[in-house]
Backbone as CSV, one residue per row, in Angstrom:
resi,resn,N_x,N_y,N_z,CA_x,CA_y,CA_z,C_x,C_y,C_z
1,MET,0.848,-1.194,0.000,0.000,0.000,0.000,0.882,1.242,0.000
2,ALA,0.473,2.223,-0.799,1.273,3.438,-0.932,1.336,4.190,0.386
3,ASP,2.467,4.868,0.593,2.596,5.715,1.777,1.678,6.920,1.642
4,PRO,1.058,7.342,2.727,0.149,8.484,2.634,0.907,9.787,2.397
5,ALA,0.265,10.677,1.636,0.850,11.989,1.393,0.447,12.981,2.467
6,TYR,-0.586,12.647,3.239,-1.125,13.564,4.244,-1.364,12.817,5.551
7,LYS,-1.311,13.553,6.643,-1.634,12.975,7.945,-3.123,13.119,8.257
8,ARG,-3.699,14.255,7.880,-5.118,14.514,8.167,-5.741,15.213,6.964
9,ILE,-6.853,14.679,6.477,-7.522,15.258,5.319,-8.950,15.650,5.679
10,LEU,-9.469,16.613,4.936,-10.899,16.893,4.984,-11.464,16.655,3.591
11,LEU,-12.420,15.747,3.511,-13.070,15.401,2.251,-14.399,16.133,2.150
12,LYS,-14.578,16.894,1.082,-15.859,17.569,0.837,-16.657,16.734,-0.165
13,LEU,-17.812,16.235,0.292,-18.709,15.463,-0.556,-19.967,16.279,-0.805
14,SER,-20.262,16.551,-2.047,-21.506,17.244,-2.362,-22.675,16.275,-2.211
15,GLY,-23.861,16.830,-2.067,-25.031,15.972,-2.037,-25.179,15.183,-3.322
16,GLU,-24.866,15.832,-4.454,-24.968,15.152,-5.743,-24.031,13.952,-5.827
17,ALA,-22.900,14.010,-5.136,-21.970,12.878,-5.141,-22.603,11.642,-4.519
18,LEU,-23.477,11.835,-3.527,-24.147,10.703,-2.872,-25.341,10.202,-3.676
19,GLN,-25.757,10.971,-4.645,-26.936,10.666,-5.441,-26.675,9.560,-6.455
20,GLY,-25.400,9.415,-6.863,-25.086,8.437,-7.893,-25.806,8.756,-9.181
21,ASP,-26.428,7.748,-9.777,-27.174,7.944,-11.021,-28.659,8.169,-10.776
22,LEU,-29.047,8.251,-9.523,-30.453,8.479,-9.213,-30.832,9.928,-9.507
23,PRO,-32.099,10.181,-9.834,-32.519,11.563,-10.082,-32.651,12.385,-8.807
24,TYR,-32.692,11.701,-7.669,-32.936,12.388,-6.399,-32.544,11.450,-5.268
25,GLY,-32.089,12.011,-4.151,-31.873,11.205,-2.953,-30.495,10.587,-2.864
26,ILE,-30.421,9.441,-2.200,-29.144,8.803,-1.854,-29.072,7.425,-2.492
27,ASP,-27.978,7.155,-3.180,-27.762,5.858,-3.825,-26.966,4.952,-2.886
28,PRO,-27.551,3.854,-2.392,-26.836,2.974,-1.455,-25.526,2.422,-2.015
29,ALA,-25.503,2.098,-3.300,-24.279,1.550,-3.891,-23.150,2.582,-3.871
30,THR,-23.486,3.838,-4.155,-22.482,4.902,-4.104,-21.976,5.096,-2.682
31,LEU,-22.890,5.068,-1.715,-22.480,5.182,-0.306,-21.505,4.078,0.071
32,ASN,-21.803,2.853,-0.337,-20.931,1.730,0.018,-19.560,1.858,-0.643
33,THR,-19.528,2.348,-1.880,-18.246,2.550,-2.559,-17.401,3.588,-1.825
34,ILE,-18.035,4.692,-1.437,-17.317,5.735,-0.695,-16.812,5.187,0.631
35,ALA,-17.671,4.430,1.333,-17.289,3.882,2.635,-16.106,2.927,2.515
36,SER,-16.106,2.077,1.502,-14.999,1.124,1.345,-13.699,1.847,1.020
37,GLN,-13.781,2.929,0.228,-12.579,3.707,-0.061,-12.053,4.401,1.193
38,LEU,-12.970,4.933,1.999,-12.540,5.598,3.226,-11.926,4.608,4.211
39,LYS,-12.399,3.378,4.186,-11.780,2.351,5.022,-10.322,2.132,4.601
40,ALA,-10.093,2.108,3.287,-8.724,1.952,2.787,-7.852,3.139,3.186
41,VAL,-8.422,4.339,3.159,-7.675,5.535,3.561,-7.315,5.459,5.037
42,ARG,-8.245,5.034,5.868,-7.964,4.900,7.300,-6.871,3.855,7.537
43,GLN,-6.879,2.780,6.750,-5.864,1.735,6.908,-4.480,2.233,6.516
44,MET,-4.418,3.325,5.772,-3.142,3.956,5.439,-2.632,4.820,6.585
45,GLY,-3.445,4.985,7.637,-3.043,5.780,8.783,-3.416,7.246,8.677
46,ILE,-4.263,7.582,7.711,-4.665,8.976,7.509,-5.919,9.268,8.327
47,GLU,-5.903,10.397,9.028,-7.082,10.833,9.774,-8.035,11.530,8.808
48,VAL,-9.340,11.206,8.929,-10.317,11.635,7.928,-11.469,12.397,8.569
49,ALA,-11.712,13.604,8.074,-12.924,14.357,8.393,-13.677,14.594,7.094
50,ILE,-14.991,14.720,7.189,-15.838,14.855,5.999,-16.851,15.967,6.226
51,VAL,-17.042,16.798,5.215,-18.159,17.740,5.186,-19.089,17.301,4.066
52,VAL,-20.372,17.162,4.385,-21.346,16.726,3.385,-22.270,17.876,2.999
53,GLY,-22.632,17.905,1.728,-23.626,18.850,1.239,-25.016,18.237,1.300
54,GLY,-25.991,18.960,0.753,-27.370,18.475,0.806,-28.144,18.684,-0.475
55,GLY,-27.446,19.007,-1.572,-28.123,19.353,-2.815,-28.912,18.239,-3.457
56,ASN,-28.656,16.988,-3.069,-29.447,15.871,-3.589,-30.841,15.820,-2.980
57,ILE,-31.053,16.589,-1.904,-32.338,16.582,-1.205,-33.000,17.954,-1.248
58,PHE,-32.237,19.002,-0.924,-32.826,20.343,-0.844,-31.740,21.385,-1.021
59,ARG,-32.055,22.422,-1.795,-31.121,23.530,-1.998,-31.787,24.829,-1.563
60,GLY,-31.230,25.461,-0.543,-31.802,26.697,-0.042,-31.816,27.807,-1.075
61,ALA,-30.741,27.926,-1.865,-30.671,28.998,-2.865,-31.752,28.819,-3.916
62,ALA,-31.975,27.572,-4.352,-33.010,27.316,-5.355,-34.397,27.603,-4.786
63,ALA,-34.612,27.218,-3.523,-35.897,27.497,-2.895,-36.126,28.994,-2.755
64,SER,-35.050,29.728,-2.475,-35.149,31.180,-2.379,-35.541,31.795,-3.717
65,ASP,-34.972,31.274,-4.810,-35.329,31.766,-6.144,-36.802,31.536,-6.450
66,ALA,-37.382,30.495,-5.823,-38.800,30.178,-6.036,-39.712,30.929,-5.074
67,GLY,-39.128,31.755,-4.198,-39.944,32.589,-3.334,-39.819,32.338,-1.844
68,MET,-39.127,31.285,-1.445,-38.958,31.006,-0.020,-37.976,31.995,0.602
69,ASP,-38.198,32.342,1.860,-37.235,33.148,2.594,-35.874,32.469,2.558
70,ARG,-34.817,33.201,2.214,-33.503,32.587,2.007,-32.979,31.924,3.266
71,ALA,-33.098,32.583,4.419,-32.588,31.985,5.648,-33.332,30.688,5.958
72,THR,-34.648,30.692,5.785,-35.437,29.475,6.023,-34.999,28.360,5.078
73,GLY,-34.801,28.706,3.813,-34.348,27.708,2.854,-32.994,27.136,3.209
74,ASP,-32.090,27.999,3.669,-30.757,27.518,4.040,-30.806,26.599,5.255
75,TYR,-31.657,26.914,6.220,-31.797,26.015,7.373,-32.368,24.663,6.942
76,ALA,-33.312,24.676,6.012,-33.832,23.410,5.486,-32.718,22.627,4.795
77,GLY,-31.860,23.340,4.061,-30.720,22.679,3.434,-29.767,22.076,4.449
78,MET,-29.589,22.744,5.598,-28.749,22.190,6.664,-29.313,20.857,7.157
79,LEU,-30.639,20.787,7.278,-31.263,19.531,7.698,-31.014,18.429,6.668
80,ALA,-30.998,18.807,5.386,-30.695,17.827,4.344,-29.281,17.270,4.506
81,THR,-28.320,18.126,4.884,-26.949,17.629,5.081,-26.875,16.665,6.261
82,ILE,-27.734,16.868,7.262,-27.753,15.943,8.401,-28.262,14.580,7.955
83,ILE,-29.290,14.553,7.114,-29.779,13.280,6.559,-28.645,12.565,5.831
84,ASN,-27.919,13.290,4.983,-26.804,12.695,4.250,-25.707,12.209,5.196
85,GLY,-25.439,13.007,6.227,-24.408,12.620,7.185,-24.754,11.330,7.905
86,LEU,-26.013,11.176,8.293,-26.440,9.954,8.974,-26.369,8.748,8.048
87,ALA,-26.742,8.943,6.782,-26.661,7.845,5.818,-25.217,7.414,5.608
88,LEU,-24.318,8.389,5.505,-22.898,8.071,5.340,-22.346,7.419,6.597
89,GLN,-22.755,7.897,7.753,-22.331,7.288,9.015,-22.714,5.809,9.054
90,ASP,-23.938,5.497,8.648,-24.395,4.104,8.648,-23.561,3.251,7.699
91,ALA,-23.275,3.775,6.500,-22.473,3.021,5.532,-21.069,2.764,6.066
92,LEU,-20.480,3.744,6.725,-19.142,3.579,7.296,-19.153,2.542,8.411
93,GLU,-20.166,2.599,9.263,-20.236,1.645,10.370,-20.450,0.216,9.862
94,ARG,-21.177,0.067,8.763,-21.344,-1.265,8.180,-20.052,-1.786,7.563
95,ASN,-19.078,-0.889,7.362,-17.747,-1.281,6.909,-16.747,-1.327,8.072
96,ASP,-17.295,-1.441,9.288,-16.479,-1.591,10.508,-15.561,-0.397,10.762
97,ILE,-16.063,0.803,10.473,-15.324,2.029,10.731,-16.012,2.773,11.861
98,THR,-15.256,3.193,12.844,-15.801,4.002,13.937,-15.946,5.430,13.463
99,VAL,-17.128,5.998,13.635,-17.421,7.315,13.074,-18.264,8.113,14.054
100,ARG,-18.092,9.421,14.026,-18.905,10.338,14.806,-19.429,11.427,13.869
101,THR,-20.703,11.763,14.008,-21.300,12.861,13.257,-21.502,14.036,14.192
102,GLN,-21.000,15.199,13.768,-21.180,16.422,14.538,-21.971,17.424,13.690
103,SER,-22.921,18.081,14.325,-23.778,19.024,13.632,-23.555,20.440,14.147
104,ALA,-23.583,21.402,13.209,-23.429,22.802,13.588,-24.731,23.406,14.113
105,ILE,-25.848,22.687,13.957,-27.104,23.083,14.598,-27.506,21.966,15.551
106,THR,-28.302,22.288,16.547,-28.577,21.354,17.636,-29.587,20.291,17.224
107,VAL,-29.104,19.053,17.125,-29.959,17.878,16.872,-29.402,16.729,17.709
108,THR,-29.387,16.902,19.016,-28.658,15.990,19.895,-29.201,14.567,19.898
109,ALA,-30.413,14.357,19.408,-30.943,12.990,19.349,-30.211,12.143,18.317
110,VAL,-29.585,12.787,17.315,-28.962,12.023,16.234,-27.495,12.368,15.993
111,ALA,-27.001,13.478,16.531,-25.617,13.889,16.263,-25.075,14.710,17.417
112,GLU,-23.769,14.640,17.596,-23.111,15.479,18.589,-23.135,16.933,18.133
113,PRO,-23.112,17.873,19.055,-22.881,19.255,18.650,-21.434,19.403,18.171
114,TYR,-21.210,20.342,17.256,-19.845,20.567,16.797,-19.038,21.236,17.905
115,ILE,-17.999,20.534,18.359,-17.040,21.069,19.323,-15.656,20.757,18.769
116,ARG,-14.902,21.795,18.477,-13.631,21.622,17.782,-12.705,20.653,18.501
117,ARG,-12.490,20.832,19.774,-11.536,19.988,20.500,-12.012,18.536,20.565
118,ARG,-13.324,18.337,20.657,-13.844,16.972,20.656,-13.643,16.333,19.284
119,ALA,-13.861,17.102,18.224,-13.643,16.575,16.877,-12.188,16.161,16.685
120,MET,-11.262,16.980,17.159,-9.847,16.658,17.003,-9.472,15.424,17.810
121,ARG,-10.087,15.273,18.982,-9.825,14.083,19.791,-10.333,12.821,19.098
122,HIS,-11.512,12.912,18.484,-12.014,11.775,17.705,-11.024,11.390,16.612
123,LEU,-10.514,12.387,15.897,-9.569,12.115,14.813,-8.297,11.458,15.336
124,GLU,-7.812,11.947,16.451,-6.595,11.381,17.041,-6.796,9.928,17.444
125,LYS,-8.027,9.565,17.795,-8.344,8.186,18.177,-8.651,7.294,16.973
126,GLY,-8.532,7.846,15.774,-8.738,7.046,14.576,-10.165,7.009,14.079
127,ARG,-11.029,7.812,14.652,-12.420,7.847,14.201,-12.560,8.810,13.022
128,ILE,-13.453,8.482,12.112,-13.825,9.426,11.071,-14.876,10.367,11.642
129,VAL,-14.747,11.648,11.348,-15.704,12.644,11.829,-16.431,13.252,10.640
130,ILE,-17.762,13.217,10.694,-18.600,13.833,9.666,-19.144,15.142,10.219
131,PHE,-18.902,16.230,9.492,-19.430,17.536,9.885,-20.674,17.826,9.044
132,ALA,-21.809,17.970,9.721,-23.073,18.235,9.036,-23.585,19.624,9.396
133,ALA,-24.588,20.079,8.653,-25.261,21.369,8.849,-24.390,22.560,8.504
134,GLY,-23.415,22.359,7.644,-22.583,23.466,7.189,-21.900,24.176,8.338
135,THR,-21.939,25.503,8.308,-21.375,26.297,9.412,-22.430,26.580,10.476
136,GLY,-23.692,26.209,10.184,-24.789,26.538,11.089,-25.381,27.898,10.822
137,ASN,-24.901,28.573,9.764,-25.359,29.914,9.436,-25.958,29.952,8.039
138,PRO,-27.085,30.636,7.854,-27.604,30.816,6.490,-26.664,31.682,5.670
139,TYR,-26.805,31.603,4.371,-26.003,32.354,3.400,-24.566,31.846,3.293
140,MET,-24.242,30.793,4.018,-22.909,30.200,3.942,-23.013,28.806,3.326
141,THR,-22.202,28.543,2.321,-22.272,27.264,1.624,-21.522,26.175,2.385
142,THR,-21.744,24.933,1.975,-20.976,23.838,2.571,-19.524,23.855,2.088
143,ASP,-19.229,24.518,0.960,-17.824,24.744,0.584,-17.129,25.583,1.646
144,THR,-17.798,26.642,2.086,-17.229,27.481,3.142,-17.059,26.676,4.420
145,ALA,-18.040,25.826,4.732,-17.924,24.958,5.907,-16.715,24.046,5.787
146,ALA,-16.479,23.507,4.594,-15.332,22.610,4.396,-14.018,23.344,4.643
147,ALA,-13.890,24.538,4.082,-12.659,25.317,4.285,-12.481,25.665,5.761
148,LEU,-13.560,26.120,6.399,-13.488,26.523,7.804,-13.132,25.357,8.710
149,ARG,-13.823,24.233,8.550,-13.550,23.071,9.413,-12.141,22.538,9.172
150,ALA,-11.694,22.525,7.928,-10.337,22.049,7.634,-9.297,22.890,8.353
151,ILE,-9.488,24.209,8.341,-8.553,25.103,9.030,-8.622,24.880,10.534
152,GLU,-9.843,24.748,11.063,-10.016,24.589,12.508,-9.354,23.326,13.039
153,ILE,-9.444,22.228,12.293,-8.901,20.960,12.795,-7.458,20.733,12.359
154,GLY,-6.894,21.666,11.602,-5.506,21.517,11.167,-5.308,20.471,10.090
155,ALA,-6.270,20.351,9.168,-6.129,19.403,8.064,-4.998,19.839,7.134
156,ASP,-4.386,18.866,6.489,-3.289,19.152,5.563,-3.793,19.555,4.189
157,VAL,-5.038,19.174,3.847,-5.561,19.398,2.503,-7.076,19.273,2.531
158,VAL,-7.724,19.952,1.584,-9.152,19.749,1.336,-9.277,18.979,0.028
159,LEU,-9.941,17.848,0.069,-10.190,17.060,-1.138,-11.618,17.333,-1.596
160,MET,-11.751,17.966,-2.760,-13.059,18.335,-3.298,-13.487,17.276,-4.309
161,ALA,-14.407,16.408,-3.889,-14.875,15.335,-4.764,-15.958,15.862,-5.690
162,LYS,-15.734,15.745,-6.989,-16.695,16.189,-7.988,-17.344,14.985,-8.662
163,LYS,-18.466,15.244,-9.290,-19.203,14.186,-9.977,-19.027,14.354,-11.479
164,ASN,-18.298,13.404,-12.089,-18.099,13.372,-13.543,-17.181,14.465,-14.084
165,VAL,-16.452,15.150,-13.227,-15.458,16.130,-13.688,-14.145,15.812,-12.994
166,ASP,-13.081,15.603,-13.755,-11.821,15.106,-13.198,-10.836,16.215,-12.850
167,GLY,-11.334,17.396,-12.555,-10.458,18.490,-12.188,-11.081,19.821,-12.547
168,VAL,-10.242,20.853,-12.601,-10.698,22.199,-12.936,-10.262,22.507,-14.370
169,TYR,-11.196,23.001,-15.178,-10.928,23.301,-16.582,-11.017,24.807,-16.829
170,GLU,-10.388,25.243,-17.916,-10.422,26.665,-18.265,-11.799,27.099,-18.759
171,ALA,-12.634,26.138,-19.133,-14.023,26.384,-19.522,-14.794,25.098,-19.252
172,ASP,-16.105,25.159,-19.348,-16.932,23.974,-19.101,-16.602,22.902,-20.136
173,PRO,-16.011,21.756,-19.725,-15.601,20.742,-20.710,-16.772,20.065,-21.408
174,PHE,-17.973,20.148,-20.827,-19.136,19.554,-21.470,-19.650,20.435,-22.600
175,GLN,-19.419,21.742,-22.479,-19.829,22.670,-23.526,-18.705,22.963,-24.510
176,GLU,-17.473,22.900,-24.030,-16.309,23.147,-24.878,-15.337,21.972,-24.754
177,PRO,-15.489,20.954,-25.586,-14.636,19.756,-25.484,-13.147,20.025,-25.613
178,SER,-12.769,21.161,-26.214,-11.348,21.478,-26.376,-10.753,22.160,-25.144
179,ALA,-11.579,22.431,-24.123,-11.079,23.098,-22.915,-10.012,22.248,-22.246
180,ARG,-8.961,22.912,-21.786,-7.860,22.204,-21.146,-8.043,22.180,-19.622
181,LYS,-7.530,21.123,-19.045,-7.592,20.980,-17.584,-6.348,21.601,-16.957
182,PHE,-6.538,22.213,-15.813,-5.406,22.727,-15.047,-4.758,21.567,-14.278
183,ARG,-3.457,21.404,-14.476,-2.715,20.443,-13.655,-2.506,21.039,-12.267
184,SER,-2.185,22.312,-12.231,-2.050,23.067,-10.983,-2.633,24.449,-11.211
185,LEU,-3.039,25.087,-10.125,-3.728,26.369,-10.236,-3.444,27.176,-8.978
186,SER,-3.029,28.426,-9.158,-2.788,29.278,-7.999,-4.124,29.786,-7.457
187,TYR,-4.122,30.118,-6.166,-5.344,30.653,-5.565,-5.848,31.883,-6.329
188,LEU,-4.922,32.812,-6.620,-5.331,34.059,-7.266,-5.900,33.812,-8.655
189,ASP,-5.288,32.899,-9.396,-5.829,32.585,-10.717,-7.209,31.942,-10.600
190,ALA,-7.391,31.095,-9.606,-8.703,30.478,-9.399,-9.760,31.534,-9.100
191,LEU,-9.392,32.524,-8.282,-10.335,33.597,-7.955,-10.583,34.506,-9.158
192,ASN,-9.512,34.878,-9.852,-9.650,35.821,-10.962,-10.369,35.203,-12.162
193,ARG,-10.121,33.937,-12.407,-10.761,33.270,-13.544,-12.184,32.814,-13.225
194,ARG,-12.544,32.823,-11.928,-13.869,32.382,-11.481,-14.174,30.961,-11.961
195,VAL,-13.193,30.087,-11.879,-13.391,28.692,-12.262,-14.055,27.945,-11.109
196,GLN,-14.617,26.784,-11.428,-15.429,26.061,-10.456,-14.564,25.189,-9.535
197,VAL,-13.916,25.827,-8.580,-13.191,25.090,-7.542,-14.084,24.980,-6.316
198,MET,-14.408,26.106,-5.738,-15.336,26.247,-4.620,-15.767,27.706,-4.614
199,ASP,-16.698,28.075,-3.755,-17.133,29.465,-3.783,-16.008,30.388,-3.313
200,SER,-16.121,31.669,-3.654,-15.011,32.599,-3.439,-14.685,32.794,-1.963
201,THR,-15.695,32.738,-1.090,-15.429,32.873,0.347,-14.564,31.721,0.834
202,ALA,-14.934,30.510,0.432,-14.164,29.326,0.827,-12.756,29.368,0.257
203,LEU,-12.643,29.745,-1.001,-11.328,29.798,-1.647,-10.434,30.836,-0.980
204,SER,-11.016,31.986,-0.618,-10.234,33.020,0.066,-9.744,32.537,1.429
205,LEU,-10.582,31.793,2.146,-10.167,31.219,3.432,-8.971,30.291,3.251
206,CYS,-9.040,29.447,2.228,-7.929,28.528,1.973,-6.664,29.294,1.608
207,MET,-6.795,30.338,0.789,-5.637,31.130,0.384,-4.999,31.818,1.584
208,GLU,-5.823,32.415,2.450,-5.297,33.138,3.612,-4.579,32.211,4.581
209,ASN,-4.926,30.931,4.559,-4.328,29.979,5.495,-3.425,28.960,4.804
210,SER,-3.106,29.210,3.519,-2.207,28.336,2.742,-2.632,26.871,2.822
211,LEU,-3.937,26.630,2.688,-4.493,25.279,2.735,-4.701,24.790,1.308
212,PRO,-3.972,23.770,0.858,-4.128,23.293,-0.517,-5.454,22.569,-0.733
213,ILE,-5.878,22.548,-1.988,-7.135,21.927,-2.392,-6.843,20.991,-3.559
214,VAL,-7.406,19.808,-3.532,-7.323,18.902,-4.678,-8.741,18.663,-5.183
215,VAL,-8.972,18.978,-6.451,-10.264,18.758,-7.091,-10.134,17.516,-7.960
216,PHE,-10.998,16.528,-7.724,-10.868,15.254,-8.435,-12.240,14.648,-8.687
217,ASP,-12.257,13.632,-9.542,-13.501,12.954,-9.920,-13.743,11.786,-8.966
218,LEU,-14.825,11.860,-8.221,-15.143,10.804,-7.264,-15.351,9.457,-7.945
219,ARG,-15.801,9.477,-9.191,-16.128,8.217,-9.879,-14.902,7.526,-10.476
220,MET,-13.766,8.156,-10.429,-12.536,7.484,-10.837,-12.279,6.307,-9.908
221,PRO,-11.880,5.137,-10.436,-11.648,3.978,-9.559,-10.680,4.297,-8.420
222,HIS,-11.057,3.942,-7.205,-10.238,4.145,-6.006,-9.803,5.611,-5.868
223,SER,-10.673,6.509,-6.254,-10.302,7.919,-6.350,-9.823,8.508,-5.033
224,ILE,-10.567,8.286,-3.955,-10.225,8.929,-2.681,-8.889,8.414,-2.163
225,SER,-8.705,7.096,-2.196,-7.461,6.533,-1.679,-6.272,6.928,-2.552
226,ARG,-6.474,7.059,-3.849,-5.383,7.460,-4.736,-4.955,8.902,-4.465
227,VAL,-5.943,9.781,-4.306,-5.624,11.182,-4.030,-4.985,11.317,-2.647
228,ALA,-5.525,10.583,-1.661,-4.979,10.638,-0.304,-3.542,10.123,-0.251
229,ALA,-3.206,9.193,-1.149,-1.840,8.663,-1.203,-0.889,9.601,-1.917
230,GLY,-1.426,10.688,-2.503,-0.573,11.675,-3.150,-0.445,11.521,-4.646
231,GLU,-1.200,10.592,-5.251,-1.150,10.438,-6.704,-1.662,11.717,-7.357
232,HIS,-0.935,12.192,-8.359,-1.347,13.445,-8.996,-2.473,13.143,-9.978
233,THR,-3.674,13.395,-9.536,-4.847,13.259,-10.392,-5.742,14.452,-10.116
234,GLY,-6.467,14.891,-11.087,-7.289,16.071,-10.891,-6.456,17.339,-10.960
235,THR,-6.841,18.333,-10.164,-6.170,19.634,-10.154,-5.793,20.005,-8.732
236,LEU,-4.550,20.425,-8.545,-4.069,20.890,-7.249,-4.095,22.412,-7.234
237,VAL,-4.788,22.980,-6.251,-4.895,24.431,-6.095,-4.128,24.832,-4.847
238,GLY,-3.265,25.832,-4.965,-2.488,26.244,-3.804,-1.543,27.383,-4.129
239,ASP,-0.496,27.503,-3.332,0.559,28.499,-3.582,1.468,27.938,-4.668
240,LEU,0.965,27.915,-5.882,1.605,27.211,-6.980,1.646,28.075,-8.225
241,THR,2.423,27.611,-9.197,2.376,28.193,-10.528,1.264,27.519,-11.318
242,THR,0.430,28.302,-11.963,-0.659,27.737,-12.758,-0.096,27.020,-13.975
243,GLU,-0.546,25.788,-14.179,-0.053,24.974,-15.290,-1.219,24.232,-15.925
244,LEU,-1.355,24.367,-17.235,-2.393,23.663,-17.983,-1.839,22.383,-18.577
245,GLU,-2.680,21.359,-18.644,-2.298,20.140,-19.341,-2.456,20.352,-20.835
246,GLN,-1.951,19.398,-21.606,-2.092,19.482,-23.046,-3.569,19.359,-23.428
247,ALA,-3.949,20.012,-24.510,-5.324,19.908,-24.989,-5.612,18.472,-25.388
248,PRO,-6.852,18.000,-25.197,-7.179,16.631,-25.597,-7.044,16.459,-27.095
249,ALA,-6.654,15.255,-27.496,-6.486,14.979,-28.904,-7.816,15.089,-29.628
250,ALA,-7.798,15.633,-30.856,-9.026,15.789,-31.624,-9.535,14.424,-32.044
251,ALA,-10.851,14.275,-32.031,-11.465,13.001,-32.443,-11.275,12.815,-33.939
252,THR,-11.097,11.548,-34.342,-10.903,11.238,-35.779,-12.080,10.451,-36.287
């Protein structure tokens, strides 16, 4: 087994990542695949924290566009992340992994309250910690929660798992097949180009704290364990020189 590249990671899983090929909700097969990969990462000796999104169930911003009060919609979205967190917790436990779910809003019947020192103690004991309910504040995305929690717990990297996109591109690769992928990307270039790494608040937090980000395709075989082992796949964002890969070969 490859030596780990990091001691402690924070994995950001979007709600859509848990959806798999389903039009809505949570795909059990996808959950089990993620859980088995995280088991392999833990066996490498890497401490793992996870922030989950809720877009597969409810999106506060979309509800706001339809007329719902934005703060109310965002709180509903936080509840969706708790549902996802509990589902992921169950999948991990069925793979014999000790896990704790912490919530930024009070739901003590199903999750611990978020307490930084307790979360770090769980990690030190080899438990996976799932952070649900974002930051607990409306108008803040789960990307921002991922950056904030990673900084708070002293993670070495944020791993941004994407669905069907293997990194950051100079343009939407589905609309522009000739778009090139960034092998590496500086924080400032990511902000100035407005590419889809994470929202600008989260990206600025990472830049201010020199926290690197790896954007990768969750559906790549053994994706999480490969990235955690330091294999260069996807796009690395950090205090780096921006470098583009070669353009894809034209179809014949």
